C-alpha positions in Angstrom: 28.1 24.7 -6.5 29.8 27.5 -4.7 29.6 28.0 -1.0 27.0 30.8 -1.5 24.7 28.8 -3.8 21.0 29.0 -2.8 19.1 25.8 -2.5 17.0 25.1 -5.6 15.5 21.6 -5.8 16.2 19.6 -8.9 12.8 18.8 -10.5 14.2 16.7 -13.3 15.1 13.6 -11.3 12.9 14.1 -8.2 9.7 12.2 -7.6 8.3 15.1 -5.5 9.4 18.8 -5.7 8.1 21.7 -3.7 9.3 25.2 -4.8 8.7 28.3 -2.6 5.5 26.9 -1.1 3.3 29.1 1.3 0.3 28.0 3.3 -1.7 30.1 5.8 -4.8 29.4 7.8 -7.4 31.9 9.0 -8.0 32.2 12.8 -9.9 34.6 15.0 -7.7 37.4 16.4 -9.1 36.7 19.9 -11.9 34.9 21.6 -13.9 38.1 21.8 -13.1 39.4 18.3 -14.6 38.4 14.9 -11.6 39.8 13.1 -9.5 37.1 11.2 -5.8 36.9 11.1 -3.6 34.5 9.1 -1.4 31.8 10.6 1.8 31.2 8.6 2.1 27.4 8.7 4.5 27.0 5.8 6.5 30.1 4.7 8.4 29.8 1.4 9.6 26.2 1.7 11.5 24.4 -1.1 12.3 20.6 -1.0 12.7 17.6 -3.2 12.4 13.9 -2.7 14.1 11.2 -4.9 12.3 8.0 -5.9 12.7 5.2 -3.4 14.3 7.5 -0.7 13.2 8.9 2.6 13.2 12.6 3.4 12.7 13.2 7.1 11.0 16.4 8.3 11.8 17.2 11.9 11.1 20.1 14.3 9.2 21.2 17.3 5.4 21.0 17.5 3.8 23.7 15.4 6.7 24.2 13.0 4.6 23.2 9.9 6.0 19.8 9.2 2.6 18.0 9.2 1.1 20.7 7.0 4.0 20.1 4.6 3.1 16.5 4.4 -0.6 17.2 3.6 0.4 19.8 1.0 2.7 17.2 -0.7 -0.2 14.9 -1.5 -2.8 17.7 -2.0 -4.8 17.1 1.1 -4.3 20.8 1.3 -3.8 23.4 -1.4 -1.0 25.9 -1.1 -1.6 29.6 -1.1 1.3 30.0 -3.6 4.3 28.0 -4.9 4.6 24.9 -7.0 4.2 21.3 -6.0 5.2 18.7 -8.7 4.8 14.9 -8.5 6.2 12.8 -11.2 6.9 16.0 -13.1 3.3 17.1 -13.1 2.1 20.3 -11.4 -0.4 19.1 -8.8 -2.4 22.4 -8.9 -3.3 21.8 -12.5 -4.7 18.3 -12.0 -8.4 17.7 -11.8 -11.0 15.1 -12.5 -9.8 11.7 -13.7 -6.2 12.8 -14.0 -6.2 13.8 -10.3 -8.0 10.6 -9.3 -5.4 8.5 -11.1 -2.5 10.5 -9.5 -4.0 9.8 -6.0 -3.4 6.1 -6.5 0.3 6.8 -6.5 0.4 8.7 -3.2 -0.9 7.7 0.2 -0.7 8.7 3.8 -0.2 6.9 7.1 -1.8 8.9 9.9 -0.5 9.6 13.4 -3.4 8.2 15.4 -4.1 4.5 14.8 -7.4 4.9 16.8 -9.2 7.7 15.0 -7.8 7.0 11.5 -9.7 3.7 11.0 -13.5 3.7 10.5 -14.9 1.7 13.5 -17.9 0.6 11.5 -15.9 -1.1 8.8 -14.3 -4.5 8.8 -10.6 -4.6 8.3 -10.8 -6.2 4.9 -13.0 -3.3 3.8 -10.6 -0.7 5.2 -7.6 -2.3 3.5 -9.5 -2.9 0.3 -11.3 0.4 0.0 -8.8 1.7 -2.6 -9.2 -1.4 -4.7 -13.0 -1.0 -4.5 -13.0 2.7 -5.4 -10.7 2.3 -8.3 -12.4 -0.8 -9.6 -9.4 -3.1 -9.1 -10.9 -5.8 -6.9 -14.2 -6.7 -5.4 -15.9 -9.6 -3.6 -13.9 -12.8 -3.2 -10.8 -11.3 -4.9 -10.8 -8.3 -2.6 -11.1 -10.5 0.5 -8.2 -12.8 -0.7 -6.0 -9.9 -1.5 -6.7 -8.2 1.8 -5.7 -11.5 3.6 -2.4 -11.6 1.8 -1.6 -8.0 2.5 -2.5 -8.3 6.2 -0.1 -11.2 6.5 2.6 -9.1 4.8 2.3 -6.4 7.5 2.5 -8.9 10.4 -1.2 -9.8 11.0 -3.1 -13.0 10.4 -5.5 -13.6 7.5 -8.3 -14.0 10.0 -7.9 -10.4 11.0 -9.7 -9.3 7.8 -13.1 -10.2 9.4 -12.6 -8.2 12.6 -13.2 -4.6 13.5 -10.6 -2.0 14.5 -11.7 -2.0 18.2 -10.5 -5.6 18.5 -6.8 -4.7 17.9 -4.1 -3.0 19.9 -2.5 0.4 18.8 0.4 -1.3 17.1 -1.9 -3.7 15.2 -4.2 -0.9 14.1 -1.2 1.0 12.7 -0.3 -2.2 10.7 -3.8 -2.0 9.3 -3.2 1.6 8.4 0.1 0.7 6.7 -1.6 -2.1 4.8 -4.3 0.4 3.6 -1.5 2.8 2.5 0.4 0.3 0.4 -2.6 -1.5 -1.1 -2.4 0.5 -4.3 1.4 0.2 -4.6 2.0 3.9 -4.4 5.2 5.6 -5.3 5.0 8.1 -2.4 3.8 7.7 1.2 3.6 10.5 3.7 4.2 9.1 7.1 2.8 11.7 9.6 4.2 10.8 13.0 3.3 7.1 12.4 4.9 5.8 15.6 4.5 8.7 18.1 1.3 7.1 19.7 2.9 3.7 20.1 5.0 2.1 22.9 8.7 2.2 22.3 9.0 -1.6 21.8 6.2 -1.4 19.2 7.8 1.6 17.5 10.9 -0.4 16.5 8.7 -3.1 15.0 6.7 -0.6 12.9 9.8 1.3 11.8 11.5 -2.0 10.6 8.3 -3.0 8.8 8.2 0.4 7.0 11.9 0.0 5.9 11.3 -3.5 4.7 8.2 -2.5 2.7 10.2 0.4 1.2 12.9 -2.1 0.0 10.3 -4.4 -1.4 8.0 -1.9 -3.1 10.5 0.8 -3.9 8.4 3.6 -2.4 9.6 7.0 -1.3 8.7 8.3 2.2 8.1 11.8 3.4 8.6 11.0 7.0 7.3 13.5 9.6 8.4 13.3 13.2 9.5 15.3 16.2 11.6 12.3 17.4 15.2 12.7 16.3 16.0 9.0 16.9 13.2 8.0 14.6 14.3 10.4 11.9 17.9 9.3 12.0 16.9 5.6 11.8 14.7 6.0 8.7 15.9 9.0 6.7 18.3 9.3 3.8 18.0 13.1 3.9 16.7 15.4 6.7 15.0 18.8 6.6 14.9 20.7 10.0 11.9 23.0 10.2 11.3 25.9 12.5 8.3 28.3 12.5 7.3 27.4 9.0 10.8 27.5 7.4 13.6 25.0 6.7 16.6 25.8 8.8 18.9 23.0 7.6 18.9 20.3 4.9 21.3 17.5 4.2 22.2 13.8 4.2 21.0 12.2 7.5 24.3 11.0 8.9 26.2 14.1 8.0 23.5 16.4 9.5 23.4 14.4 12.8 27.2 14.1 13.1 28.1 17.6 12.1 25.1 20.0 12.5 25.5 23.4 11.0 22.6 25.5 12.0 22.4 26.7 15.7 18.8 25.4 15.9 19.9 21.9 14.7 22.7 22.0 17.3 20.3 22.9 20.0 17.9 20.0 19.1 20.8 17.5 19.1 22.1 19.0 22.4 18.8 18.0 24.0 19.3 14.4 22.8 23.0 13.7 23.4 22.6 10.0 23.0 22.3 10.6 19.3 25.9 11.7 19.0 27.0 14.7 17.0 25.7 17.1 19.7 27.8 20.0 20.9 30.0 19.3 24.0 28.0 21.9 25.9 24.4 21.6 26.6 22.5 24.3 24.7 19.4 25.6 26.5 17.1 27.8 24.4 15.4 30.7 26.0 12.0 32.0 25.2 9.2 30.4 23.2 8.7 29.6 19.5 7.5 32.9 17.9 3.8 33.3 17.0 3.0 32.1 13.5 0.5 35.0 13.3 3.2 37.6 13.7 6.7 36.1 13.2 9.7 38.2 14.1 11.5 40.1 11.3 14.8 38.7 9.9 15.8 35.2 10.9 12.9 33.3 12.5 15.2 31.8 15.1 17.1 34.9 16.2 14.9 35.5 19.3 16.2 32.3 20.8 19.5 31.8 19.1 22.7 31.8 21.1 24.7 33.1 18.1 22.3 35.9 17.1 23.6 39.4 16.2 21.7 42.6 15.4 21.9 41.8 11.7 19.9 38.6 12.3 16.8 40.7 13.2 17.1 42.8 10.1 17.7 40.3 7.3 16.2 36.9 6.7 18.9 34.3 5.7 18.6 32.2 2.6 18.9 28.4 2.6 22.4 28.2 1.0 25.0 25.6 0.5 27.5 25.6 3.4 29.3 22.3 2.4 28.8 19.9 -0.5 25.1 18.8 -0.4 24.6 20.6 2.9 22.3 23.7 3.2 21.6 26.0 6.1 19.7 29.2 6.6 22.1 31.1 8.8 24.2 34.2 8.3 27.1 33.0 10.3 27.5 29.3 9.4 
């Protein structure tokens, strides 16, 4: 592709493809007003994920990355745009066809405390998918649950306990076991280690990488932690205010960031390497998702912004082989 080529995800080989996806949410204009306004959570995002690979979504809180994860597995429906999984348009699936597709995509939630039903035994939590899809029941379900719990680092006896009897890291292992029980092709990991101690985070991340090698799953990995994203990702998409600012292979993006926003993120975490020599301090706040600024979303905080940036929104274009950035001056 030429240096000016606009990013267009390849749907032919990708497991998951999102093309020009938009998602808004209604909120009250103010506490005293009944008028509704729309929050732009995801604003024209295109991405693709290859089978068996990990795409990391990183950005500040409120940038839309968790919403992207939920859209990818149709926990949310987009306002417009196309989401394809295994070549099929997710919006067109319904009934048994959608039910069958859901077996091949799962999610690991951020909070290991609220994501597990406190009234269910662990074997029922892990085996719920088997039960719902008629794959295992009774003794067979209990035996399979025991084996799966051992695979994620727990004991077989854990199957007869309740979630409150486990630590946060152990609960997240239960959540991982539930997610892989149906041998999915795609797992959305929504901040899966952010609520855990640092020592436990490393154990969970290594477990996830080991399971990916064993089962051949693809991960859409959502996190605000740059260290985590670098450790697990093959490719990284940097999001800001509902848009993708930069996209590329993980090591290249971290060692040679192109977009000013990516540079500022890495500058705040110099231990990662690849950060600019100077410390970049961003002024101002993230723009309101209700009324985002015209032109480039980042221009109100960008250290390289010019007048043109407030007038024209940049396209996500190729700035180096396999590297894409949404900036006029890269």
